[in-house]
N, C-alpha and C positions, 0 to 999 in steps of 0.2 A: 904172338903179337908182332906186327910189322914195325919196322923202324919209323915209318911215317906216322903211325898211330901213336907210338910212344912219344915222338916229338910233339905232336898235337896235344897230347895229354900233359906233357911237361909245360908247354906254353900256356895251356888253359890253367894249370895249377899256379904258375907264376903270375898270371893275370889275376886270378882269384886272390892270391896272397897280396898282391899289390893293392887291389881294391879293398881288401880287408884292412890292411895297414893304413891306407889313406883315409877311410871313412868310418870303420866300425870298431877298431881296436881301442882299448882304454888309453893308449898313447898315440892315437891317430894324429895325422898331420893337421887335420882340421882343429882338433882339440888343442894341439900345441900352438897353433896360430892364435886361437882364442885366448889361451893362457898368456901368450906373449903380449897381446893387446891389453889384457887385464893387468899384467905386471906393469906395463908402461903407465896405465891410468893410475894404478895404486902408488907407483913411485912418484908421479907428479902430485898426487893428493898428499902423500907423506911429506914431500918437500914444502907444499903450501902450508900444511899444518905445523910443520917445524918452524916456518917463518912466523906464523901466527903465535905460536908458543913463545918465540923469542920476543915478539912485540909485547905480548901480555906480561912476560917476565920483566921487561924493561919498565912497563907501566907500574908494576908492583914495586920494583926497586926505587922508582922515583918517589913513591908515596903519594898520599892524597893532599892536594892543595885545598885551601879554605873554600874556594869557589866550587870545587867538585863536591865537597862535603855538604855545603849549603844546598846545592842543586839536588843531591840525593835526598837530603832530609826533607826538603820541600815537596819534591815530586813523588817520592816513593812512600814517605811516612807522614805527609800532610802536616809537617811541623811549621811553626811560624815564630817570628821574633816577638818578644814581649811588647804589647801595645799595638801590634800590627793586626789589621783586619784583612782576612783572606776571603775573596769572592770567587766562587767556582762558577764558571760559565760553561754551559752545555750547548753545543751547536745543534740547532734544530734544522734538520735536512728536509726541505720541501721538494716536491716533485719537480719544480722549476729548476732547482739547483743540480739535479742529477744530470 
């Protein structure tokens, strides 16, 4: 085998190895870039959720005021005060309203 042929085979093998590592390997550069993007996205989402958890915990720590309890009782449970008459109004959507 001539020296030139061995050099060409070595270069071809190195190119094939570089292509394999860049595109096809389980730790390829493309997958690593994808993982880095996903890590950034998940880190941002984690920070957003942590802030939301802090806000919700602060609301829990404050407790419920009377207005909130009354709103929930009326809207979710259909409760009313003694002697009060509740009228339910359903909106009728006509084609002209759309």
